[in-house]
C-alpha positions as CSV (number, residue, x, y, z in Angstrom):
1,M,0.0,0.0,0.0
2,F,1.3,3.5,-1.0
3,Q,1.8,5.9,2.0
4,L,2.4,9.6,1.5
5,S,4.6,10.0,4.6
6,Y,7.2,7.6,3.3
7,F,7.1,9.2,-0.2
8,L,7.7,12.7,1.2
9,S,10.5,11.6,3.6
10,S,12.3,9.9,0.7
11,L,11.7,12.9,-1.5
12,K,13.5,15.1,1.0
13,S,16.5,12.7,1.0
14,V,16.8,12.5,-2.8
15,T,16.5,16.3,-3.1
16,A,19.2,16.8,-0.6
17,V,21.6,14.6,-2.6
18,L,20.8,16.5,-5.8
19,L,21.3,19.9,-4.1
20,L,24.7,18.8,-2.7
21,S,26.0,18.5,-6.3
22,L,25.2,22.2,-6.9
23,F,28.4,23.0,-4.9
24,G,30.4,21.4,-7.8
25,V,28.5,23.4,-10.3
26,F,29.3,26.6,-8.4
27,A,33.0,25.7,-8.0
28,T,33.4,25.1,-11.7
29,R,31.3,28.1,-12.9
30,T,33.4,30.4,-10.7
31,E,36.6,28.8,-11.8
32,R,37.4,27.4,-8.4
33,M,37.7,23.9,-9.8
34,S,39.5,23.1,-13.0
35,P,39.5,19.8,-15.0
36,A,43.0,19.0,-13.5
37,S,41.9,19.7,-9.9
38,R,38.7,17.7,-10.5
39,K,40.8,14.7,-11.6
40,S,43.0,15.0,-8.5
41,I,39.9,15.2,-6.3
42,A,38.5,12.1,-8.0
43,K,41.7,10.2,-7.2
44,I,41.6,11.3,-3.5
45,S,37.9,10.4,-3.2
46,S,38.1,7.0,-4.9
47,H,41.6,5.8,-4.0
48,M,41.9,7.2,-0.5
49,M,38.6,8.2,1.1
50,L,36.6,5.3,-0.1
51,P,39.1,2.7,1.1
52,A,39.3,4.6,4.4
53,L,35.5,4.5,4.7
54,L,35.4,0.7,4.1
55,I,38.2,-0.2,6.5
56,A,36.9,2.1,9.2
57,R,33.2,1.2,9.0
58,V,32.7,-2.4,7.8
59,P,34.5,-4.1,10.7
60,Q,32.3,-2.1,13.1
61,S,29.2,-3.8,11.6
62,D,28.0,-7.1,13.2
63,L,29.6,-9.1,10.4
64,T,31.4,-12.0,12.2
65,L,31.9,-15.7,11.6
66,T,28.8,-16.4,13.7
67,T,26.5,-14.0,11.7
68,L,27.6,-15.2,8.3
69,S,24.7,-17.6,8.4
70,T,22.4,-14.6,8.2
71,Y,24.4,-12.1,6.2
72,W,25.2,-14.4,3.3
73,V,22.0,-13.0,1.7
74,L,23.7,-9.6,1.3
75,P,26.5,-10.7,-1.1
76,F,23.9,-13.0,-2.8
77,A,21.6,-10.1,-3.4
78,C,24.5,-8.0,-4.6
79,F,25.7,-10.5,-7.2
80,T,22.1,-11.2,-8.3
81,Y,21.2,-7.6,-8.8
82,V,24.4,-6.8,-10.7
83,S,24.1,-10.0,-12.9
84,F,20.5,-9.3,-13.7
85,G,21.1,-5.7,-14.5
86,Y,24.1,-6.5,-16.7
87,L,22.5,-9.4,-18.6
88,T,19.2,-7.6,-19.1
89,S,20.7,-4.4,-20.4
90,L,23.1,-6.4,-22.6
91,L,20.1,-8.2,-24.1
92,L,18.2,-5.0,-24.6
93,C,21.2,-3.4,-26.2
94,K,21.4,-6.2,-28.8
95,L,17.6,-6.1,-29.4
96,T,17.6,-2.3,-29.9
97,K,20.9,-2.2,-31.8
98,V,22.5,0.4,-29.5
99,D,25.7,2.0,-30.8
100,K,28.7,0.0,-29.6
101,H,30.3,3.1,-28.2
102,E,27.4,3.5,-25.7
103,R,27.0,-0.1,-24.8
104,N,29.6,-0.3,-22.0
105,L,28.3,2.9,-20.4
106,I,24.8,1.4,-20.5
107,L,26.0,-1.9,-19.0
108,A,27.9,-0.1,-16.2
109,C,25.0,2.3,-15.3
110,S,22.4,-0.5,-15.4
111,S,24.3,-3.0,-13.3
112,L,26.2,-0.9,-10.8
113,P,24.0,1.3,-8.5
114,T,24.9,3.6,-5.7
115,S,24.9,1.6,-2.4
116,T,26.1,3.8,0.5
117,G,25.3,7.5,1.0
118,P,21.9,7.9,-0.7
119,I,20.8,4.5,0.6
120,L,21.7,5.4,4.1
121,A,19.8,8.6,3.8
122,L,16.7,6.9,2.4
123,Y,16.9,4.2,5.1
124,A,17.0,6.8,7.9
125,A,14.1,8.7,6.2
126,V,11.9,5.6,6.3
127,L,12.6,5.0,10.0
128,T,11.9,8.7,10.7
129,A,8.5,8.4,8.9
130,L,7.4,5.3,10.8
131,P,4.3,5.9,13.0
132,S,5.0,6.3,16.7
133,E,2.9,3.3,17.6
134,T,5.2,1.0,15.5
135,N,6.6,-1.8,17.6
136,L,10.2,-1.2,16.6
137,D,13.3,0.2,18.4
138,K,14.3,2.9,15.8
139,D,17.8,3.4,17.2
140,A,18.6,-0.3,17.1
141,A,17.0,-0.6,13.7
142,L,19.1,2.4,12.4
143,A,22.3,0.8,13.7
144,S,21.5,-2.6,12.3
145,G,20.4,-1.3,8.9
146,A,23.6,0.9,8.6
147,A,25.7,-2.1,9.4
148,Q,24.0,-4.2,6.7
149,I,24.3,-1.4,4.1
150,L,28.1,-1.1,4.8
151,I,28.5,-4.9,4.4
152,Y,26.6,-4.8,1.2
153,T,28.7,-1.8,0.0
154,A,31.9,-3.8,0.6
155,F,30.8,-6.5,-1.8
156,M,29.4,-4.0,-4.2
157,N,32.7,-2.1,-4.4
158,I,34.5,-5.3,-5.4
159,L,32.2,-5.6,-8.4
160,R,32.1,-1.9,-9.1
161,W,35.9,-1.5,-9.2
162,T,36.5,-4.7,-11.3
163,I,33.5,-4.9,-13.7
164,G,32.8,-1.2,-13.7
165,W,36.4,-0.2,-14.0
166,E,36.9,-2.4,-17.1
167,L,33.6,-1.2,-18.7
168,M,34.7,2.5,-18.3
169,K,37.9,2.0,-20.3
170,K,38.3,3.8,-23.6
171,P,39.0,1.5,-26.6
172,D,42.6,2.6,-27.2
173,E,43.3,2.3,-23.5
174,I,42.2,-1.3,-23.7
175,V,44.9,-1.8,-26.4
176,E,47.6,0.2,-24.7
177,R,47.2,-1.0,-21.2
178,G,46.4,-4.6,-22.2
179,E,49.3,-4.8,-24.6
180,D,51.9,-6.0,-22.1
181,D,49.5,-8.4,-20.5
182,M,48.6,-9.9,-23.9
183,V,52.3,-10.2,-24.8
184,A,52.8,-11.9,-21.4
185,M,50.0,-14.4,-22.1
186,V,51.4,-15.1,-25.6
187,D,54.9,-15.7,-24.1
188,L,53.4,-18.0,-21.5
189,S,51.6,-20.1,-24.1
190,V,54.8,-20.2,-26.3
191,N,57.0,-21.1,-23.5
192,R,54.7,-23.7,-22.3
193,S,54.6,-25.4,-25.7
194,S,58.3,-25.1,-26.3
195,K,59.5,-26.1,-22.8
196,P,58.6,-29.7,-21.8
197,N,59.4,-28.9,-18.2
198,S,56.8,-26.2,-17.9
199,T,53.8,-27.2,-15.8
200,P,50.1,-26.1,-16.1
201,S,50.2,-24.9,-12.5
202,S,53.0,-22.5,-13.0
203,T,51.3,-21.1,-16.1
204,T,48.0,-20.7,-14.2
205,K,49.8,-18.8,-11.5
206,Q,51.3,-16.4,-13.9
207,L,48.0,-15.9,-15.7
208,L,46.3,-15.3,-12.3
209,Y,48.9,-12.7,-11.5
210,V,48.1,-10.9,-14.7
211,A,44.4,-11.0,-13.9
212,L,45.0,-9.7,-10.4
213,K,47.2,-6.9,-11.6
214,K,44.4,-5.6,-13.9
215,T,41.8,-5.6,-11.1
216,A,43.9,-4.6,-8.0
217,E,42.4,-1.1,-7.6
218,P,42.5,0.4,-4.1
219,P,38.7,0.2,-3.4
220,V,38.8,-3.6,-4.3
221,I,41.7,-4.2,-2.0
222,A,40.1,-2.2,0.8
223,A,36.8,-4.0,0.4
224,I,38.4,-7.4,0.7
225,L,40.6,-6.2,3.6
226,S,37.6,-4.7,5.5
227,I,35.7,-8.0,5.3
228,L,38.7,-9.9,6.6
229,L,39.1,-7.4,9.5
230,A,35.4,-7.8,10.3
231,L,35.9,-11.5,10.6
232,I,39.1,-11.3,12.7
233,T,37.3,-10.4,16.0
234,P,40.3,-10.3,18.3
235,L,41.4,-7.1,16.5
236,H,38.2,-5.4,17.4
237,S,39.2,-5.0,21.0
238,I,42.5,-3.3,19.9
239,F,41.2,-1.0,17.1
240,Y,37.4,-0.9,16.7
241,D,35.7,-1.1,20.1
242,E,34.6,2.1,21.8
243,D,37.3,1.6,24.5
244,A,39.9,0.1,22.2
245,P,43.4,1.6,23.1
246,L,44.4,2.3,19.5
247,R,41.1,3.5,18.2
248,P,41.6,7.2,18.5
249,C,44.9,7.2,16.5
250,T,43.8,4.7,13.9
251,I,40.2,4.1,13.2
252,G,39.2,7.4,14.5
253,V,41.5,9.1,12.0
254,L,40.1,7.0,9.2
255,E,36.5,7.9,10.1
256,T,37.3,11.6,10.2
257,F,39.1,11.4,6.8
258,S,36.5,9.3,5.1
259,G,33.6,11.6,6.1
260,G,34.3,13.6,3.0
261,Y,33.8,10.8,0.5
262,V,30.2,11.3,-0.4
263,P,30.4,15.1,-0.6
264,L,33.4,14.9,-2.8
265,A,31.8,12.4,-5.1
266,L,28.8,14.7,-5.5
267,L,31.1,17.7,-6.0
268,I,32.7,15.9,-8.9
269,L,29.3,15.0,-10.4
270,G,28.2,18.6,-10.1
271,S,31.4,19.9,-11.6
272,Q,31.0,17.7,-14.7
273,L,27.5,19.0,-15.2
274,A,28.4,22.7,-14.5
275,Y,27.5,23.7,-18.0
276,G,24.5,21.4,-18.3
277,P,24.2,17.8,-19.6
278,D,25.7,16.7,-22.9
279,T,23.6,18.0,-25.8
280,S,26.0,17.1,-28.6
281,G,24.1,13.9,-29.4
282,S,26.9,11.6,-28.3
283,L,24.6,10.3,-25.6
284,S,21.4,9.0,-27.2
285,K,17.9,9.1,-25.7
286,K,17.8,5.3,-26.3
287,A,20.7,4.8,-24.0
288,I,19.1,6.9,-21.2
289,I,15.8,5.1,-21.6
290,L,17.4,1.6,-21.4
291,V,19.3,2.5,-18.2
292,Y,16.1,4.0,-16.7
293,I,14.1,0.8,-17.5
294,V,16.6,-1.7,-16.2
295,R,18.1,0.2,-13.3
296,L,15.1,2.0,-11.9
297,L,12.2,-0.4,-12.8
298,L,13.2,-4.0,-13.6
299,V,15.8,-4.6,-10.8
300,P,13.6,-3.2,-8.0
301,F,10.8,-5.3,-9.4
302,L,13.0,-8.4,-9.2
303,S,14.0,-7.6,-5.6
304,I,10.3,-8.0,-4.5
305,F,10.2,-11.6,-5.7
306,I,13.6,-12.3,-4.1
307,I,12.4,-11.0,-0.7
308,K,9.1,-12.9,-1.0
309,Y,11.0,-16.1,-1.8
310,L,13.4,-15.7,1.1
311,R,10.5,-14.9,3.5
312,R,8.6,-18.0,2.3
313,N,11.6,-20.3,2.7
314,S,13.3,-18.7,5.6
315,E,13.2,-21.9,7.7
316,W,14.7,-23.9,4.8
317,F,17.5,-21.4,4.4
318,N,17.8,-21.1,8.2
319,I,17.8,-17.3,8.0
320,N,16.1,-14.6,10.0
321,I,14.9,-12.2,7.3
322,S,14.1,-9.3,9.7
323,P,12.2,-6.2,8.6
324,T,15.4,-4.1,8.6
325,L,17.2,-6.6,6.4
326,Q,14.3,-6.8,4.0
327,L,14.2,-3.0,3.7
328,V,18.0,-2.8,3.1
329,L,17.8,-5.4,0.3
330,L,14.9,-3.6,-1.3
331,L,16.5,-0.2,-1.1
332,E,19.8,-1.4,-2.5
333,S,17.9,-2.6,-5.6
334,S,16.2,0.7,-6.3
335,G,19.2,3.1,-6.4
336,P,20.3,5.0,-9.5
337,P,23.7,4.4,-11.1
338,A,26.7,4.7,-8.8
339,I,28.0,8.3,-8.3
340,N,31.6,7.1,-8.5
341,L,31.1,6.0,-12.2
342,A,31.7,9.8,-12.8
343,S,34.9,9.5,-10.9
344,M,35.9,6.5,-13.0
345,A,35.2,8.4,-16.2
346,Q,37.2,11.3,-14.8
347,L,40.2,9.0,-14.0
348,R,39.9,7.2,-17.3
349,G,39.6,10.5,-19.2
350,Y,36.9,9.0,-21.4
351,R,33.2,9.9,-22.0
352,E,33.2,12.2,-18.9
353,R,30.4,14.4,-20.1
354,E,28.3,11.4,-21.3
355,T,28.7,9.7,-18.0
356,A,27.9,12.8,-16.0
357,S,24.9,13.4,-18.2
358,M,23.6,9.9,-17.8
359,L,23.9,10.2,-14.1
360,F,22.1,13.6,-14.3
361,Y,19.2,12.3,-16.2
362,T,18.8,9.1,-14.2
363,Y,19.1,10.9,-10.9
364,M,16.5,13.4,-12.0
365,G,14.3,10.5,-13.2
366,S,14.9,8.5,-10.1
367,T,13.4,11.1,-7.9
368,G,9.9,9.8,-8.6
369,T,10.7,6.1,-8.9
370,I,12.8,5.9,-5.7
371,C,10.1,7.7,-3.7
372,F,7.5,5.3,-5.2
373,W,9.5,2.2,-4.5
374,V,10.5,3.4,-1.0
375,S,6.9,4.0,0.0
376,M,5.8,0.6,-1.4
377,F,8.7,-1.2,0.3
378,A,8.3,0.4,3.6
379,S,4.5,-0.2,3.7
380,A,5.0,-3.8,2.8
381,V,7.9,-4.5,5.3
382,F,6.5,-2.6,8.3
383,S,2.8,-3.2,7.9
384,S,3.0,-6.1,10.4
385,V,5.5,-4.6,12.8
């Protein structure tokens, strides 16, 4: 059932995100931010602040070896949403004969949504709008939901900075940067055929090294490290607990530093759109519509069936699918494309205006869809609480 209170609360959160990007517009219009400084800020945001955020926050969630039996659903949903978005948009690209130069941008925007800042804001907005008679501890629900969102973000960043990073390459960069790796692979195959003593295992190790080298971006490393730190609970009493002796000079510093990640990401987005979205025709209406359909309509619709299936079979899966976990999974499916796709485009130096324009159009269009989905999700999840 649609409820206006949830719709209005989520509308305020979405509007706040859009308004934050205006600082980037102002900075660029007044020549306080140049393209060179924007690229430097993108590197600081993606390669320093985002890793700091993951390492500081994910281990403070309640992800432990004992809670893995419940939280396996977070990476499962993450991989499912990304796979569905990617495959569906790929199919639609082929059916509609989208220009090959737009295809990778469509695939990235359809499969890789925002997962942290806006989702946290929407989650908090839903809890704020809950009726006072709701039988739910809002403070506990906020802490639990925030922890689940951060765990989901850790897994999403692994996919975003491997799949997304590759999709955002420009064609000549694929040749230039991949040339050494291709030569290495050819040499491996030649050496293996010419040297009888070479073993398949040694060749596999070298090929694995090449693959890891191509995907070892700081956010990926930080995401994996943050999950490992969360599971190594003895370290929590040293670094992460409130009374941990080394917390003020380690994790406390990372928390302070990483607080600027979301504002800087929005600053970059606003800067790229300082003179309006791309109107040269290099970004087609067809591409925008495809992303809108897949990212903002089909993936959220899929999440409803996933949640219903998990609720119906919770005993078989031995999982406690709580209202907060349901809401997190539903919200994560409904977000627009990831803001840091703009940072990737900036770092790649390829299709920057097109990426920023795609984000602009989808974020503007998502104002209505997100508010609609949030109101529907919240009403369904908390109707019996």
